[in-house]
C-alpha positions as CSV (number, residue, x, y, z in Angstrom):
1,M,-5.5,13.9,5.2
2,Q,-8.3,16.6,4.4
3,L,-6.4,19.2,6.6
4,L,-3.1,18.3,4.9
5,S,-4.4,18.5,1.5
6,Y,-6.1,21.8,2.2
7,G,-2.7,23.2,3.5
8,V,-0.9,21.9,0.4
9,V,-3.4,23.6,-2.1
10,I,-2.9,26.9,0.1
11,W,0.7,26.7,0.1
12,A,0.6,26.0,-3.9
13,M,-1.6,28.7,-4.5
14,S,1.0,31.0,-3.0
15,Y,3.5,30.0,-5.7
16,A,1.4,29.2,-8.8
17,P,-1.7,30.8,-10.3
18,I,-4.9,30.0,-8.7
19,V,-6.4,28.6,-12.0
20,L,-3.6,26.0,-12.6
21,V,-3.8,24.9,-8.9
22,A,-7.7,24.6,-8.8
23,A,-7.4,22.5,-12.2
24,L,-4.8,20.2,-10.9
25,R,-7.1,19.9,-7.7
26,E,-9.9,18.7,-9.9
27,T,-7.8,15.6,-11.0
28,S,-8.3,14.2,-7.4
29,V,-11.8,13.5,-8.5
30,L,-10.5,11.5,-11.5
31,F,-8.5,9.5,-8.8
32,A,-11.1,8.8,-6.6
33,M,-13.5,7.5,-9.4
34,L,-10.6,5.4,-10.6
35,L,-10.1,3.7,-7.1
36,S,-14.0,3.3,-6.5
37,V,-14.1,1.2,-10.2
38,I,-11.0,-0.7,-9.1
39,L,-11.2,-1.3,-5.4
40,L,-15.1,-1.2,-4.8
41,R,-16.0,-2.5,-8.1
42,E,-18.5,0.3,-8.9
43,P,-19.8,0.2,-12.6
44,F,-18.2,2.7,-15.0
45,S,-21.0,4.4,-16.7
46,K,-21.5,6.7,-19.6
47,M,-22.0,9.5,-17.0
48,R,-18.7,9.0,-15.2
49,L,-17.1,8.9,-18.7
50,L,-18.8,12.1,-19.5
51,A,-17.7,13.8,-16.1
52,C,-14.0,12.5,-16.8
53,V,-14.1,14.2,-20.2
54,V,-15.7,17.3,-18.9
55,I,-12.8,17.6,-16.2
56,V,-9.8,16.8,-18.7
57,A,-11.2,19.2,-21.2
58,G,-11.2,21.9,-18.4
59,I,-7.8,21.1,-17.6
60,I,-6.7,21.3,-20.9
61,G,-8.7,24.5,-21.5
62,T,-7.1,26.3,-18.5
63,K,-3.7,25.1,-20.0
64,L,-4.2,26.4,-23.4
65,G,-6.0,29.8,-22.4
């Protein structure tokens, strides 16, 4: 799966600006965190919330900038 996802990112970078692809790629961290909280029952701490806010702010910043 990792090889496939890398290939998709490389393909996307040939059609869209690299900044947008990189920002979208970072959303996978949010999905992984969500799965760990739901499936693995890991605690949702203030640090995780801060990380989510920073990622979302970065995505919004690249979209507006």
